[in-house]
N, CA, C and O of each residue as an XYZ file, in Angstrom:
432
protein
N      56.315     85.729    107.268
C      56.592     84.734    106.286
C      56.504     85.323    104.884
O      57.278     84.982    103.989
N      55.554     86.200    104.730
C      55.423     86.839    103.428
C      56.691     87.607    103.060
O      57.094     87.643    101.898
N      57.303     88.212    104.052
C      58.515     89.001    103.782
C      59.630     88.080    103.291
O      60.350     88.429    102.356
N      59.776     86.940    103.895
C      60.800     86.001    103.462
C      60.545     85.524    102.050
O      61.478     85.404    101.255
N      59.300     85.251    101.731
C      58.947     84.807    100.402
C      59.205     85.915     99.391
O      59.719     85.661     98.302
N      58.854     87.119     99.745
C      59.062     88.265     98.869
C      60.557     88.500     98.634
O      60.976     88.795     97.515
N      61.337     88.369     99.672
C      62.780     88.556     99.543
C      63.389     87.475     98.661
O      64.350     87.744     97.939
N      62.866     86.293     98.702
C      63.380     85.203     97.886
C      63.072     85.441     96.416
O      63.813     84.972     95.552
N      62.023     86.143     96.120
C      61.636     86.397     94.744
C      62.353     87.597     94.131
O      62.439     87.714     92.908
N      62.857     88.468     94.959
C      63.558     89.649     94.448
C      64.942     89.252     93.936
O      65.586     88.364     94.494
N      65.390     89.912     92.876
C      66.729     89.582     92.380
C      67.805     90.023     93.376
O      67.646     90.989     94.122
N      68.881     89.284     93.351
C      70.006     89.602     94.246
C      70.640     90.915     93.789
O      70.607     91.238     92.602
N      71.207     91.663     94.711
C      71.858     92.922     94.310
C      72.955     92.629     93.285
O      73.709     91.664     93.415
N      73.021     93.464     92.288
C      74.009     93.296     91.224
C      75.239     94.122     91.573
O      75.139     95.292     91.942
N      76.393     93.493     91.451
C      77.634     94.227     91.699
C      77.927     95.103     90.499
O      77.564     94.778     89.369
N      78.568     96.184     90.751
C      78.904     97.115     89.672
C      79.748     96.419     88.626
O      80.694     95.701     88.951
N      79.407     96.634     87.385
C      80.141     96.029     86.284
C      81.463     96.744     86.018
O      82.336     96.207     85.336
N      81.609     97.935     86.546
C      82.817     98.730     86.317
C      83.818     98.601     87.460
O      84.646     99.486     87.676
N      83.735     97.524     88.168
C      84.654     97.347     89.286
C      86.088     97.305     88.770
O      86.370     96.685     87.745
N      86.968     97.953     89.470
C      88.374     98.002     89.082
C      89.047     96.717     89.540
O      88.973     96.358     90.715
N      89.706     96.019     88.609
C      90.392     94.788     89.017
C      91.550     95.128     89.954
O      92.083     96.237     89.918
N      91.929     94.181     90.780
C      93.047     94.466     91.690
C      94.304     94.797     90.885
O      94.554     94.226     89.824
N      95.069     95.715     91.410
C      96.294     96.145     90.723
C      97.303     95.011     90.690
O      97.493     94.288     91.668
N      97.939     94.879     89.544
C      98.989     93.874     89.409
C     100.211     94.348     90.181
O     100.476     95.548     90.245
N     100.945     93.435     90.758
C     102.146     93.865     91.481
C     103.093     94.570     90.517
O     103.324     94.111     89.398
N     103.625     95.676     90.967
C     104.512     96.439     90.104
C     105.916     95.876     90.153
O     106.450     95.536     91.209
N     106.487     95.793     88.967
C     107.861     95.330     88.880
C     108.786     96.499     89.169
O     108.435     97.659     88.954
N     109.954     96.178     89.651
C     110.949     97.210     89.886
C     111.377     97.788     88.544
O     111.682     97.058     87.601
N     111.392     99.086     88.483
C     111.835     99.730     87.261
C     113.356     99.761     87.282
O     113.980    100.306     88.192
N     113.920     99.167     86.261
C     115.382     99.097     86.193
C     115.928    100.450     85.759
O     115.481    101.019     84.764
N     116.877    100.949     86.497
C     117.536    102.187     86.108
C     118.502    101.873     84.980
O     119.163    100.835     84.979
N     118.573    102.781     84.025
C     119.523    102.527     82.943
C     120.936    102.446     83.502
O     121.319    103.185     84.410
N     121.684    101.536     82.936
C     123.051    101.369     83.411
C     123.885    102.573     83.033
O     123.804    103.085     81.916
N     124.679    103.007     83.972
C     125.563    104.136     83.697
C     126.735    103.646     82.868
O     127.259    102.554     83.090
N     127.137    104.462     81.914
C     128.285    104.042     81.117
C     129.542    103.990     81.975
O     129.725    104.802     82.882
N     130.380    103.050     81.683
C     131.647    102.945     82.381
C     132.610    103.928     81.720
O     132.941    103.795     80.542
N     133.042    104.895     82.480
C     133.921    105.935     81.949
C     135.282    105.871     82.620
O     135.400    105.531     83.798
N     136.300    106.203     81.848
C     137.650    106.267     82.390
C     138.423    107.303     81.594
O     137.891    107.887     80.649
N     139.662    107.531     81.964
C     140.500    108.466     81.216
C     140.885    107.890     79.862
O     141.497    108.582     79.049
N     140.537    106.641     79.612
C     140.773    106.028     78.308
C     139.541    106.115     77.404
O     139.593    105.707     76.244
N     138.439    106.644     77.929
C     137.235    106.870     77.125
C     137.440    108.121     76.278
O     138.188    109.017     76.669
N     136.781    108.188     75.120
C     136.868    109.429     74.341
C     136.328    110.607     75.164
O     135.347    110.469     75.895
N     136.968    111.737     75.036
C     136.554    112.916     75.801
C     135.093    113.242     75.522
O     134.360    113.610     76.440
N     134.661    113.115     74.280
C     133.270    113.423     73.952
C     132.299    112.473     74.650
O     131.180    112.878     74.964
N     132.689    111.225     74.901
C     131.836    110.286     75.642
C     131.734    110.697     77.104
O     130.667    110.588     77.709
N     132.825    111.161     77.665
C     132.807    111.629     79.062
C     131.929    112.867     79.165
O     131.141    113.000     80.102
N     132.064    113.774     78.201
C     131.270    115.006     78.210
C     129.781    114.735     77.980
O     128.940    115.527     78.407
N     129.445    113.633     77.314
C     128.043    113.300     77.049
C     127.336    112.785     78.300
O     126.108    112.827     78.375
N     128.084    112.307     79.264
C     127.528    111.813     80.529
C     127.507    112.968     81.522
O     128.547    113.583     81.758
N     126.341    113.285     82.117
C     126.284    114.423     83.048
C     127.304    114.338     84.192
O     127.900    115.345     84.571
N     127.496    113.144     84.731
C     128.460    112.976     85.807
C     129.886    113.137     85.320
O     130.712    113.759     85.987
N     130.171    112.577     84.161
C     131.503    112.709     83.580
C     131.810    114.145     83.229
O     132.925    114.620     83.443
N     130.817    114.841     82.688
C     130.990    116.257     82.350
C     131.287    117.069     83.612
O     132.142    117.955     83.603
N     130.578    116.759     84.688
C     130.807    117.476     85.952
C     132.245    117.276     86.438
O     132.874    118.206     86.944
N     132.753    116.057     86.277
C     134.131    115.768     86.701
C     135.114    116.576     85.855
O     136.002    117.237     86.393
N     134.957    116.523     84.538
C     135.888    117.257     83.672
C     135.758    118.765     83.854
O     136.761    119.478     83.822
N     134.543    119.257     84.044
C     134.362    120.692     84.267
C     135.037    121.141     85.563
O     135.553    122.255     85.647
N     135.028    120.269     86.570
C     135.657    120.620     87.845
C     137.182    120.550     87.757
O     137.882    121.414     88.284
N     137.683    119.524     87.094
C     139.130    119.307     87.034
C     139.813    120.098     85.920
O     140.961    120.520     86.061
N     139.104    120.294     84.823
C     139.684    120.974     83.653
C     138.633    121.916     83.063
O     138.098    121.644     81.988
N     138.333    123.013     83.748
C     137.214    123.862     83.351
C     137.304    124.452     81.938
O     136.274    124.753     81.335
N     138.494    124.619     81.412
C     138.608    125.238     80.093
C     138.687    124.216     78.955
O     138.846    124.604     77.797
N     138.581    122.942     79.256
C     138.735    121.906     78.233
C     137.708    122.060     77.115
O     138.074    122.069     75.940
N     136.445    122.179     77.462
C     135.361    122.261     76.459
C     135.471    123.530     75.625
O     135.068    123.535     74.462
N     136.001    124.589     76.186
C     136.109    125.867     75.482
C     137.389    125.975     74.647
O     137.587    126.966     73.945
N     138.248    124.969     74.719
C     139.517    125.023     73.975
C     139.229    125.143     72.477
O     138.343    124.454     71.971
N     139.955    126.001     71.760
C     139.697    126.193     70.335
C     139.848    124.917     69.500
O     139.223    124.805     68.446
N     140.648    123.972     69.939
C     140.867    122.739     69.178
C     139.998    121.579     69.687
O     140.223    120.430     69.307
N     139.018    121.867     70.535
C     138.189    120.813     71.132
C     137.614    119.866     70.065
O     137.673    118.647     70.230
N     137.074    120.404     68.999
C     136.477    119.569     67.951
C     137.500    118.619     67.330
O     137.136    117.555     66.828
N     138.757    118.993     67.362
C     139.797    118.165     66.774
C     140.253    117.046     67.712
O     140.646    115.975     67.250
N     140.205    117.287     69.032
C     140.706    116.261     69.959
C     139.624    115.563     70.772
O     139.945    114.690     71.578
N     138.361    115.913     70.592
C     137.304    115.326     71.432
C     137.157    113.819     71.265
O     136.617    113.155     72.150
N     137.625    113.263     70.146
C     137.526    111.809     69.964
C     138.703    111.068     70.610
O     138.730    109.838     70.635
N     139.666    111.822     71.127
C     140.810    111.226     71.820
C     140.485    111.054     73.299
O     139.579    111.701     73.825
N     141.225    110.184     73.955
C     141.091    110.048     75.410
C     142.024    111.058     76.075
O     142.918    111.612     75.435
N     141.803    111.287     77.356
C     142.696    112.197     78.092
C     144.123    111.665     78.101
O     145.089    112.421     77.995
N     144.233    110.351     78.229
C     145.567    109.744     78.250
C     146.281    109.950     76.900
O     147.490    110.180     76.864
N     145.530    109.866     75.801
C     146.107    110.103     74.472
C     146.451    111.582     74.265
O     147.436    111.920     73.608
N     145.627    112.444     74.835
C     145.816    113.880     74.648
C     146.941    114.451     75.504
O     147.528    115.474     75.154
N     147.239    113.807     76.603
C     148.226    114.319     77.564
C     149.564    114.714     76.932
O     150.059    115.797     77.243
N     150.177    113.904     76.067
C     151.477    114.293     75.499
C     151.421    115.571     74.647
O     152.442    116.225     74.436
N     150.235    115.914     74.166
C     150.076    117.104     73.323
C     149.581    118.319     74.106
O     149.344    119.376     73.523
N     149.424    118.175     75.411
C     148.812    119.230     76.225
C     149.804    120.261     76.747
O     149.410    121.198     77.441
N     151.072    120.106     76.428
C     152.065    121.055     76.928
C     152.179    121.033     78.448
O     152.488    122.052     79.067
N     151.933    119.881     79.043
C     152.050    119.744     80.498
C     150.776    120.073     81.260
O     150.758    119.975     82.487
N     149.707    120.462     80.566
C     148.453    120.792     81.249
C     147.750    119.541     81.790
O     147.048    119.608     82.799
N     147.939    118.412     81.123
C     147.334    117.158     81.591
C     148.461    116.296     82.150
O     149.146    115.584     81.416
N     148.634    116.377     83.445
C     149.711    115.655     84.131
C     149.237    114.265     84.555
O     148.044    113.965     84.515
N     150.187    113.426     84.961
C     149.832    112.101     85.485
C     148.957    112.232     86.728
O     148.042    111.435     86.935
N     149.237    113.234     87.550
C     148.445    113.454     88.765
C     147.016    113.853     88.407
O     146.066    113.389     89.038
N     146.858    114.712     87.398
C     145.527    115.144     86.953
C     144.758    113.945     86.396
O     143.570    113.780     86.672
N     145.436    113.115     85.616
C     144.801    111.917     85.063
C     144.359    110.980     86.187
O     143.258    110.431     86.138
N     145.200    110.795     87.187
C     144.854    109.918     88.310
C     143.651    110.469     89.081
O     142.771    109.707     89.483
N     143.610    111.778     89.286
C     142.492    112.392     90.011
C     141.186    112.230     89.230
O     140.150    111.891     89.804
N     141.243    112.473     87.929
C     140.044    112.334     87.098
C     139.602    110.876     87.052
O     138.407    110.587     87.120
N     140.547    109.968     86.937
C     140.234    108.534     86.918
C     139.492    108.121     88.189
O     138.502    107.392     88.129
N     139.976    108.591     89.331
C     139.341    108.251     90.612
C     137.923    108.818     90.686
O     137.012    108.139     91.161
N     137.731    110.041     90.227
C     136.401    110.653     90.290
C     135.429    109.981     89.317
O     134.251    109.818     89.634
N     135.912    109.595     88.146
C     135.035    108.915     87.194
C     134.608    107.539     87.721
O     133.504    107.075     87.437
N     135.476    106.906     88.477
C     135.171    105.580     89.010
C     134.239    105.639     90.217
O     133.620    104.635     90.570
N     134.135    106.801     90.848
C     133.313    106.937     92.054
C     131.833    106.732     91.714
O     131.362    107.164     90.662
N     131.111    106.070     92.616
C     129.688    105.818     92.396
C     128.827    107.041     92.668
O     127.639    107.038     92.344
N     129.395    108.080     93.252
C     128.573    109.216     93.653
C     128.558    110.349     92.634
O     128.052    111.431     92.932
N     129.099    110.127     91.446
C     129.036    111.199     90.460
C     127.588    111.364     90.021
O     126.836    110.389     89.996
N     127.187    112.582     89.676
C     125.791    112.837     89.323
C     125.334    112.034     88.119
O     126.127    111.708     87.235
N     124.036    111.716     88.096
C     123.444    111.020     86.962
C     122.530    111.986     86.223
O     122.044    112.975     86.773
N     122.311    111.645     84.912
C     121.415    112.444     84.106
C     120.024    112.022     84.165
O     119.167    112.626     83.520
């Protein structure tokens, strides 16, 4: 009986004051939206997107190295085609358009 009385007089165990609160449910992190690119986008905008750059580098590897690049980079491929001396054909534009529209192009 003495033990019960003694136990009643002792303070209750104190829980740690530094207990970590339960973690809040994590929200889904939204991926930044990929820019919509097409052959009507400025060439410099396509080159600024890692996936777009990969497409242009594959289809037109010498485009970025062209001596007049700084002069035509604000134009679209479709606008540049008549001045390309036949290097940018309708077939090339269609191929690039299809690749830019594909969801599997690399992201940055």
